[in-house]
C-alpha positions, 0 to 999 in steps of 0.5 A: 561520295562524302567521306564526312558526316557533320565534320567528322571523316568516316573510318575505312571501315564505315566507307566499306560498309556503306559501299557494300550496303549501296551495292546490295541496294542496287542489286535489289538483295536487301530491302532498306526498310528491313534493314532499317527495322533490324537496326532500330530493333538492336539499338532501341528494342532488344538494346540496352533497354533491355539490360536496364529493366534486368538491373531495375528488377534486381535493384527492387527484387532481392530474390530476383537479384540472388537469382540473376548473380547465381544464373544470369542466363536463367534470370535474364530469360525470366524477363523474356531477353534471350537469344543469339550472342545471349545464350550464356550470361554471367552477371557480375555486381558492383559493390563499394569493395569491387568495381567490374569491367568487361572487355573481349580481348579476342574480338567483340563478343557482346551480349546483344539481347541485353545490351544491343549492338556493341559501341565502336570503342568496345571493338576497337584494338586500343580498349580490348588490350588497354582494358585488360592490362590497365583497366584503372587507366581506361576508367579514368578516360571515361571519367571514372576514378576508382579508389585505390582500396577498391578492387577492379576485376576485369572480365573477358568475354568470349564465344562461350560466355557474355558478362553483364555488370550489375551496377551500384544502385545510386542514392536517393532513389528508394522511392522510385519505381522499376521504370524509373530506375531502369531510365537511369541505367546506361548501356556503358554502366552495364559494361562498367566503364561508367557509374550511374549518376544519382537521380536528379531531383 
């Protein structure tokens, strides 16, 4: 078994997961097609595209935005997104004065229905510890420099609550449709580690 993919060594965890998957397949305990469908669902259907639609709706509908910031769970459920790991949602808004970043310092709690599967870096010990004590430093590593006059707030997800960042709407997007706006929104911007780039003309 090769330990490399396109020149990048696989981690011990990745190797263990692959070995376990191979064993379960060999014993006929899982169906490869069903497994692929579950992964595709969380990566592409239940994934960040759902959260992007929530953000785009908030950008275009002030009443929806008000409901979203007041009761994130209910407002997100209005669009049909709810379920395991997303029952209790709090939405925090980025503004010119405040930048929010989400972390789970204990494990990797993540809102699956709106953001899909958590990225590897989100689950890593360095991110989980440093985001809480040096959020500006972590943001710089993601290419985001927050001015000193802007407050950085860190939100720690847990077994009871999951957080979603409502990013700032980029300039020059006034005439765009919800679908066009949603296409600009990234998973990382809804975690708060990146900002959304202005729309390309």
